[in-house]
C-alpha positions as a Markdown table, in Angstrom:
| # | Residue | x | y | z |
|---|---|---|---|---|
| 1 | Met | -220.5 | 57.3 | 197.0 |
| 2 | Gln | -222.8 | 59.7 | 198.8 |
| 3 | Phe | -223.0 | 58.0 | 202.1 |
| 4 | Ser | -226.5 | 59.2 | 203.0 |
| 5 | Arg | -228.0 | 57.5 | 200.1 |
| 6 | Ile | -226.6 | 54.1 | 201.0 |
| 7 | Pro | -229.6 | 51.6 | 201.8 |
| 8 | Arg | -230.3 | 51.3 | 205.5 |
| 9 | Val | -233.0 | 50.1 | 207.8 |
| 10 | Thr | -233.7 | 51.5 | 211.2 |
| 11 | Ile | -233.2 | 49.2 | 214.2 |
| 12 | Ser | -230.8 | 51.2 | 216.5 |
| 13 | His | -231.8 | 53.6 | 219.2 |
| 14 | Asn | -229.6 | 56.6 | 218.2 |
| 15 | Pro | -227.9 | 58.8 | 218.8 |
| 16 | Thr | -226.4 | 56.6 | 222.0 |
| 17 | Pro | -225.5 | 58.8 | 224.9 |
| 18 | Val | -222.0 | 60.1 | 225.4 |
| 19 | Glu | -221.7 | 60.2 | 229.3 |
| 20 | Ser | -219.0 | 61.0 | 231.9 |
| 21 | Met | -217.7 | 58.5 | 234.1 |
| 22 | Pro | -216.8 | 60.5 | 237.2 |
| 23 | Arg | -216.1 | 58.0 | 239.8 |
| 24 | Leu | -213.8 | 55.9 | 237.6 |
| 25 | Ser | -212.1 | 59.2 | 236.3 |
| 26 | Gln | -211.5 | 60.1 | 240.1 |
| 27 | Ala | -210.2 | 56.7 | 240.8 |
| 28 | Leu | -207.8 | 56.8 | 237.8 |
| 29 | Gly | -206.8 | 60.5 | 237.9 |
| 30 | Cys | -208.0 | 60.9 | 234.1 |
| 31 | Asp | -211.0 | 62.3 | 232.5 |
| 32 | Ile | -212.9 | 59.1 | 231.3 |
| 33 | Trp | -216.0 | 59.3 | 229.2 |
| 34 | Ile | -218.1 | 56.4 | 227.5 |
| 35 | Lys | -220.3 | 56.3 | 224.3 |
| 36 | Arg | -223.0 | 53.9 | 225.1 |
| 37 | Asp | -223.4 | 51.6 | 222.3 |
| 38 | Asp | -224.5 | 49.0 | 224.6 |
| 39 | Cys | -227.8 | 51.0 | 224.4 |
| 40 | Thr | -228.5 | 50.6 | 220.8 |
| 41 | Gly | -231.5 | 48.2 | 221.5 |
| 42 | Leu | -232.3 | 44.9 | 219.8 |
| 43 | Ala | -232.2 | 42.0 | 222.4 |
| 44 | Gly | -229.6 | 43.6 | 224.6 |
| 45 | Gly | -228.1 | 46.0 | 222.3 |
| 46 | Gly | -224.5 | 46.3 | 221.1 |
| 47 | Asn | -222.2 | 47.3 | 218.3 |
| 48 | Lys | -223.5 | 44.8 | 215.9 |
| 49 | Thr | -227.0 | 46.5 | 215.7 |
| 50 | Arg | -225.6 | 49.5 | 213.8 |
| 51 | Lys | -224.0 | 47.0 | 211.3 |
| 52 | Leu | -227.2 | 45.1 | 210.9 |
| 53 | Glu | -229.0 | 48.3 | 209.8 |
| 54 | Tyr | -227.0 | 48.1 | 206.4 |
| 55 | Leu | -226.6 | 44.3 | 206.2 |
| 56 | Ile | -230.5 | 43.7 | 206.6 |
| 57 | Ala | -231.0 | 46.6 | 203.9 |
| 58 | Asp | -228.6 | 44.6 | 201.6 |
| 59 | Ala | -230.3 | 41.4 | 202.4 |
| 60 | Gln | -233.7 | 42.8 | 201.5 |
| 61 | Lys | -232.2 | 44.2 | 198.4 |
| 62 | Gln | -231.0 | 40.8 | 197.2 |
| 63 | Gly | -234.3 | 39.2 | 198.0 |
| 64 | Ala | -233.0 | 36.9 | 200.8 |
| 65 | Asp | -235.4 | 34.7 | 202.8 |
| 66 | Ile | -232.9 | 33.5 | 205.4 |
| 67 | Leu | -229.7 | 34.8 | 207.1 |
| 68 | Leu | -226.7 | 32.8 | 208.0 |
| 69 | Thr | -223.9 | 33.9 | 210.3 |
| 70 | Val | -221.0 | 32.4 | 212.2 |
| 71 | Gly | -219.4 | 33.1 | 215.5 |
| 72 | Gly | -218.3 | 31.6 | 219.0 |
| 73 | Ile | -220.9 | 29.9 | 221.2 |
| 74 | Gln | -221.5 | 33.2 | 223.2 |
| 75 | Ser | -221.2 | 35.4 | 220.1 |
| 76 | Asn | -222.8 | 38.8 | 220.7 |
| 77 | His | -223.1 | 39.3 | 216.8 |
| 78 | Ala | -225.0 | 36.0 | 216.5 |
| 79 | Arg | -227.5 | 37.1 | 219.3 |
| 80 | Gln | -228.1 | 40.5 | 217.5 |
| 81 | Thr | -228.4 | 38.8 | 214.1 |
| 82 | Ala | -231.1 | 36.5 | 215.3 |
| 83 | Ala | -233.0 | 39.3 | 216.8 |
| 84 | Ala | -232.7 | 41.3 | 213.5 |
| 85 | Ala | -233.9 | 38.3 | 211.4 |
| 86 | Ala | -236.9 | 38.0 | 213.9 |
| 87 | Lys | -237.6 | 41.8 | 213.4 |
| 88 | Phe | -237.6 | 41.9 | 209.5 |
| 89 | Gly | -239.2 | 38.3 | 209.1 |
| 90 | Phe | -236.1 | 36.4 | 207.9 |
| 91 | Glu | -235.4 | 32.8 | 209.1 |
| 92 | Cys | -231.9 | 32.7 | 210.9 |
| 93 | Glu | -229.3 | 29.9 | 211.3 |
| 94 | Leu | -226.6 | 30.6 | 213.5 |
| 95 | Ile | -223.3 | 28.3 | 212.8 |
| 96 | Leu | -221.4 | 28.6 | 216.2 |
| 97 | Glu | -218.0 | 27.2 | 217.0 |
| 98 | Gln | -216.6 | 25.9 | 220.2 |
| 99 | Val | -214.1 | 28.1 | 222.1 |
| 100 | Ser | -211.5 | 26.2 | 224.0 |
| 101 | Gly | -210.6 | 27.4 | 227.5 |
| 102 | Thr | -214.1 | 29.0 | 228.2 |
| 103 | Pro | -216.3 | 27.8 | 231.2 |
| 104 | Thr | -218.1 | 24.6 | 231.2 |
| 105 | Glu | -220.9 | 25.9 | 233.9 |
| 106 | Asn | -223.6 | 27.9 | 232.2 |
| 107 | Tyr | -221.8 | 28.4 | 229.0 |
| 108 | His | -223.9 | 26.4 | 226.5 |
| 109 | Asp | -227.4 | 27.1 | 228.0 |
| 110 | Asn | -227.4 | 30.8 | 229.2 |
| 111 | Gly | -226.3 | 34.1 | 228.2 |
| 112 | Asn | -226.3 | 35.0 | 224.4 |
| 113 | Leu | -227.2 | 31.2 | 223.6 |
| 114 | Leu | -230.5 | 31.3 | 225.4 |
| 115 | Leu | -231.4 | 34.8 | 223.8 |
| 116 | Asn | -230.6 | 33.2 | 220.2 |
| 117 | Gln | -233.1 | 30.3 | 221.1 |
| 118 | Leu | -235.8 | 32.8 | 222.3 |
| 119 | Cys | -235.4 | 34.9 | 219.0 |
| 120 | Gly | -236.1 | 31.5 | 217.3 |
| 121 | Ala | -232.8 | 31.1 | 215.5 |
| 122 | Gln | -231.7 | 27.6 | 214.6 |
| 123 | Ile | -228.4 | 26.8 | 215.8 |
| 124 | Ile | -225.8 | 24.6 | 214.4 |
| 125 | Glu | -222.9 | 23.9 | 216.8 |
| 126 | Leu | -219.6 | 23.0 | 215.2 |
| 127 | Ala | -217.0 | 20.7 | 216.8 |
| 128 | Glu | -213.7 | 22.2 | 218.0 |
| 129 | Gly | -211.4 | 22.7 | 215.0 |
| 130 | Gln | -214.0 | 22.8 | 212.4 |
| 131 | Ser | -214.0 | 25.6 | 209.9 |
| 132 | Cys | -216.8 | 28.2 | 209.9 |
| 133 | Asp | -216.0 | 29.4 | 206.4 |
| 134 | Asp | -216.4 | 25.9 | 205.1 |
| 135 | Ala | -219.5 | 25.2 | 207.2 |
| 136 | Ile | -221.4 | 28.5 | 206.3 |
| 137 | Asn | -220.6 | 28.0 | 202.6 |
| 138 | Lys | -221.6 | 24.3 | 202.5 |
| 139 | Arg | -225.0 | 25.4 | 204.3 |
| 140 | Ala | -225.5 | 28.1 | 202.1 |
| 141 | Asp | -225.0 | 25.8 | 198.9 |
| 142 | Glu | -227.5 | 23.2 | 200.7 |
| 143 | Leu | -230.2 | 25.9 | 201.0 |
| 144 | Lys | -229.7 | 27.3 | 197.3 |
| 145 | Ala | -230.3 | 23.6 | 196.1 |
| 146 | Gln | -233.7 | 23.8 | 198.1 |
| 147 | Gly | -234.6 | 26.8 | 196.3 |
| 148 | Arg | -233.9 | 29.0 | 199.2 |
| 149 | Arg | -232.2 | 32.4 | 199.0 |
| 150 | Pro | -229.5 | 32.8 | 201.7 |
| 151 | Tyr | -227.8 | 35.7 | 202.7 |
| 152 | Ile | -224.4 | 35.2 | 204.4 |
| 153 | Ile | -223.2 | 37.6 | 207.2 |
| 154 | Pro | -219.5 | 37.2 | 207.9 |
| 155 | Met | -218.1 | 36.8 | 211.4 |
| 156 | Gly | -219.0 | 40.2 | 213.4 |
| 157 | Gly | -220.9 | 41.7 | 210.4 |
| 158 | Ser | -217.2 | 43.1 | 209.5 |
| 159 | Asn | -217.4 | 43.5 | 205.8 |
| 160 | Val | -217.6 | 46.8 | 204.0 |
| 161 | Ile | -221.5 | 46.9 | 204.2 |
| 162 | Gly | -221.6 | 46.1 | 207.8 |
| 163 | Ser | -218.9 | 48.4 | 208.7 |
| 164 | Leu | -221.1 | 51.2 | 207.3 |
| 165 | Gly | -222.8 | 51.2 | 210.6 |
| 166 | Tyr | -219.7 | 52.6 | 212.2 |
| 167 | Val | -219.0 | 55.2 | 209.6 |
| 168 | Gln | -222.5 | 56.3 | 210.7 |
| 169 | Cys | -221.6 | 56.1 | 214.3 |
| 170 | Ala | -218.5 | 58.4 | 213.7 |
| 171 | Leu | -220.7 | 61.1 | 212.0 |
| 172 | Glu | -222.9 | 60.9 | 215.1 |
| 173 | Leu | -220.0 | 61.0 | 217.4 |
| 174 | Ser | -218.4 | 63.8 | 215.7 |
| 175 | Glu | -221.5 | 65.9 | 216.1 |
| 176 | Gln | -221.8 | 64.9 | 219.8 |
| 177 | Leu | -218.1 | 65.9 | 220.5 |
| 178 | Lys | -217.9 | 69.1 | 218.5 |
| 179 | Asp | -218.1 | 71.4 | 221.5 |
| 180 | Asn | -216.4 | 69.0 | 223.9 |
| 181 | Pro | -213.7 | 66.9 | 222.0 |
| 182 | Val | -211.7 | 64.0 | 223.3 |
| 183 | Asp | -208.0 | 63.2 | 223.0 |
| 184 | Gln | -208.4 | 59.6 | 222.1 |
| 185 | Ile | -211.3 | 56.9 | 221.4 |
| 186 | Val | -210.6 | 53.4 | 222.9 |
| 187 | Leu | -212.5 | 50.3 | 221.9 |
| 188 | Ala | -212.3 | 46.6 | 221.7 |
| 189 | Ser | -211.0 | 45.3 | 218.4 |
| 190 | Gly | -211.9 | 41.8 | 217.3 |
| 191 | Ser | -213.4 | 41.3 | 213.7 |
| 192 | Ala | -212.2 | 44.7 | 212.7 |
| 193 | Gly | -215.4 | 46.4 | 211.4 |
| 194 | Thr | -216.1 | 48.6 | 214.3 |
| 195 | Gln | -212.7 | 50.0 | 214.3 |
| 196 | Ala | -212.2 | 50.3 | 210.7 |
| 197 | Gly | -215.7 | 51.7 | 210.0 |
| 198 | Leu | -215.2 | 54.3 | 212.9 |
| 199 | Ile | -211.9 | 55.5 | 211.4 |
| 200 | Ala | -213.5 | 55.9 | 208.0 |
| 201 | Gly | -216.2 | 57.9 | 209.3 |
| 202 | Leu | -214.0 | 60.2 | 211.3 |
| 203 | Ile | -211.9 | 60.6 | 207.9 |
| 204 | Leu | -215.1 | 61.4 | 206.2 |
| 205 | Ala | -216.1 | 63.9 | 209.1 |
| 206 | Asn | -212.7 | 65.4 | 208.7 |
| 207 | Asn | -212.3 | 64.6 | 212.4 |
| 208 | His | -208.7 | 63.8 | 213.6 |
| 209 | Thr | -209.2 | 62.0 | 216.7 |
| 210 | Pro | -206.9 | 59.0 | 217.0 |
| 211 | Val | -208.6 | 55.7 | 217.6 |
| 212 | Leu | -206.8 | 52.9 | 219.9 |
| 213 | Gly | -208.2 | 49.3 | 219.5 |
| 214 | Ile | -207.5 | 47.1 | 222.3 |
| 215 | Asn | -207.2 | 43.5 | 220.7 |
| 216 | Val | -209.3 | 40.7 | 222.0 |
| 217 | Ser | -207.7 | 37.8 | 220.2 |
| 218 | Arg | -204.7 | 39.0 | 218.2 |
| 219 | Ser | -201.4 | 40.6 | 218.4 |
| 220 | Ser | -200.9 | 44.1 | 217.4 |
| 221 | Ser | -199.0 | 43.2 | 214.0 |
| 222 | Glu | -201.9 | 40.8 | 213.0 |
| 223 | Gln | -204.7 | 43.0 | 214.0 |
| 224 | Asn | -203.2 | 46.1 | 212.4 |
| 225 | Thr | -203.0 | 44.1 | 209.1 |
| 226 | Lys | -206.6 | 43.2 | 209.5 |
| 227 | Val | -208.1 | 46.6 | 210.4 |
| 228 | Thr | -206.0 | 48.3 | 207.5 |
| 229 | Ala | -207.1 | 46.0 | 204.9 |
| 230 | Leu | -210.8 | 46.5 | 205.8 |
| 231 | Leu | -210.3 | 50.3 | 206.2 |
| 232 | Val | -208.8 | 50.3 | 202.7 |
| 233 | Glu | -211.9 | 48.7 | 201.2 |
| 234 | Ile | -214.2 | 50.9 | 203.1 |
| 235 | Leu | -212.5 | 54.2 | 202.0 |
| 236 | Asp | -212.4 | 52.8 | 198.4 |
| 237 | Phe | -216.0 | 52.1 | 198.5 |
| 238 | Leu | -216.8 | 55.7 | 199.9 |
| 239 | Gly | -214.6 | 57.2 | 197.1 |
| 240 | Leu | -212.1 | 58.5 | 199.8 |
| 241 | Asp | -208.2 | 58.4 | 199.7 |
| 242 | Ser | -207.1 | 55.0 | 201.1 |
| 243 | Ser | -203.3 | 55.5 | 200.4 |
| 244 | His | -202.4 | 56.5 | 203.9 |
| 245 | Ala | -204.8 | 54.0 | 205.7 |
| 246 | Ser | -202.3 | 52.3 | 207.7 |
| 247 | Asp | -201.4 | 55.6 | 209.4 |
| 248 | Tyr | -204.7 | 55.7 | 211.2 |
| 249 | Val | -204.6 | 52.1 | 212.7 |
| 250 | His | -203.5 | 51.6 | 216.1 |
| 251 | Thr | -204.0 | 48.6 | 218.2 |
| 252 | Asn | -202.7 | 47.0 | 221.4 |
| 253 | Gly | -202.3 | 43.3 | 221.8 |
| 254 | Asp | -201.2 | 43.2 | 225.4 |
| 255 | Tyr | -204.5 | 42.3 | 227.2 |
| 256 | Phe | -206.4 | 39.4 | 225.4 |
| 257 | Gly | -204.6 | 36.8 | 227.8 |
| 258 | Pro | -204.6 | 33.4 | 226.5 |
| 259 | Gly | -207.1 | 33.8 | 223.7 |
| 260 | Tyr | -210.3 | 35.0 | 222.5 |
| 261 | Gly | -213.3 | 34.4 | 225.0 |
| 262 | Ile | -210.9 | 33.1 | 227.7 |
| 263 | Val | -211.3 | 35.2 | 230.9 |
| 264 | Thr | -208.3 | 37.2 | 232.4 |
| 265 | Glu | -208.1 | 38.5 | 235.8 |
| 266 | Gln | -207.6 | 42.0 | 234.6 |
| 267 | Ala | -210.7 | 41.9 | 232.4 |
| 268 | Asn | -212.8 | 40.6 | 235.4 |
| 269 | Asp | -211.5 | 43.2 | 237.7 |
| 270 | Ala | -212.3 | 45.9 | 235.0 |
| 271 | Val | -215.9 | 44.5 | 234.7 |
| 272 | Lys | -216.2 | 44.6 | 238.5 |
| 273 | Arg | -214.7 | 48.1 | 238.8 |
| 274 | Cys | -217.1 | 49.7 | 236.2 |
| 275 | Ala | -220.1 | 48.0 | 237.9 |
| 276 | Ser | -219.4 | 49.1 | 241.3 |
| 277 | Leu | -218.2 | 52.6 | 240.6 |
| 278 | Glu | -220.4 | 53.5 | 237.5 |
| 279 | Gly | -223.3 | 51.0 | 237.4 |
| 280 | Ile | -222.2 | 50.1 | 233.9 |
| 281 | Leu | -222.1 | 46.5 | 232.7 |
| 282 | Leu | -219.2 | 45.3 | 230.5 |
| 283 | Asp | -218.4 | 41.8 | 229.3 |
| 284 | Pro | -215.3 | 39.5 | 229.9 |
| 285 | Val | -214.9 | 38.9 | 226.4 |
| 286 | Tyr | -214.5 | 42.4 | 224.6 |
| 287 | Thr | -215.4 | 45.3 | 226.5 |
| 288 | Gly | -213.9 | 44.1 | 229.8 |
| 289 | Lys | -210.6 | 43.4 | 228.1 |
| 290 | Ala | -210.7 | 46.8 | 226.4 |
| 291 | Met | -211.4 | 48.6 | 229.7 |
| 292 | Ala | -208.8 | 46.5 | 231.3 |
| 293 | Gly | -206.4 | 47.8 | 228.7 |
| 294 | Leu | -207.5 | 51.6 | 229.1 |
| 295 | Ile | -207.1 | 51.2 | 232.9 |
| 296 | Asp | -203.6 | 49.8 | 232.7 |
| 297 | Leu | -202.5 | 52.3 | 230.2 |
| 298 | Val | -203.7 | 55.1 | 232.3 |
| 299 | Thr | -202.1 | 53.6 | 235.6 |
| 300 | Thr | -198.7 | 53.2 | 234.0 |
| 301 | Asn | -198.7 | 56.6 | 232.5 |
| 302 | Gln | -198.7 | 55.3 | 228.7 |
| 303 | Ile | -201.8 | 57.3 | 228.4 |
| 304 | Asp | -201.4 | 60.9 | 229.7 |
| 305 | Lys | -203.6 | 61.3 | 232.8 |
| 306 | Ser | -204.3 | 65.1 | 231.7 |
| 307 | Ser | -205.9 | 63.8 | 228.5 |
| 308 | Arg | -209.7 | 63.0 | 227.9 |
| 309 | Gln | -210.3 | 59.7 | 226.8 |
| 310 | Leu | -213.7 | 58.3 | 225.3 |
| 311 | Phe | -214.4 | 54.5 | 225.7 |
| 312 | Leu | -216.7 | 53.1 | 223.1 |
| 313 | His | -219.0 | 50.5 | 224.9 |
| 314 | Thr | -219.8 | 48.1 | 222.2 |
| 315 | Gly | -221.9 | 46.0 | 224.5 |
| 316 | Gly | -221.8 | 42.2 | 225.3 |
| 317 | Ser | -223.2 | 42.4 | 229.0 |
| 318 | Pro | -225.8 | 39.2 | 228.2 |
| 319 | Ala | -222.6 | 37.3 | 227.9 |
| 320 | Leu | -222.1 | 37.8 | 231.9 |
| 321 | Phe | -224.6 | 35.3 | 232.7 |
| 322 | Ala | -222.5 | 32.4 | 230.7 |
| 323 | Tyr | -219.4 | 33.5 | 232.6 |
| 324 | Arg | -221.0 | 33.5 | 235.9 |
| 325 | Ser | -218.5 | 31.0 | 237.4 |
| 326 | Thr | -215.6 | 33.0 | 236.6 |
| 327 | Phe | -216.9 | 35.8 | 238.8 |
């Protein structure tokens, strides 16, 4: 499969910048850089915009007229899907599940949920414990019975097609770093598509920079299995050797706290620190926890302070307004 020939629409502002973080670097005693995928555009930006470039092209190819996807109430993916649907003339339904342990104030009427509504998406809220998969498949069947042509996007846009957005990002990043390489790339790892796609793209680019995922909802053993399974699918799709896929997958499950979407003191401190030192906004669900992990690993000398680390900022700042009470 020749990667450049895979159908893709243009949505994101790219290449996104790679910037130094001098004040954070000085505070930690380690050279920290950042890839600004919070600046991809599309209703506040974020990593899902890159995935949607391939998913929207596939939906168009299949003749779809309505996009369906799932996520938590404050899903960044749902917000970007709603915006992409508006941009390309699709109707959009978001099936959103409750997340236990999240704030009560602002959570259901601000942040990403407000932006979903502004983009014109229809929102279906599930009760806690209801299955997203069952709900989206049932809704797709209902729409088909009405003569509609639904296109299902999985949680986080993290299937092979969506993950191609981060294959493309890895090629972009390899070009940006060719004269100034880093020792490691650190990112938030959740639905697995960003990490798996990035690794596949680095393999395609013959770039051997290791990638560390800081998990936002699972143990390392669970997340490694999830990322590896998707990485194998992507490599097979691209016609690359997948026999050693697990060798490239590294995650850390020490920083997600009580669970997905539930704030931790370390993550909130990381959000405040990056805002006050660099003017960069993280979020408490994904990037805040990933940065908390990076800061702690450097502080405890598990990451060599003489190294050069690149943090992949996957966005999420609109969710800050839903978590106002926790700050």
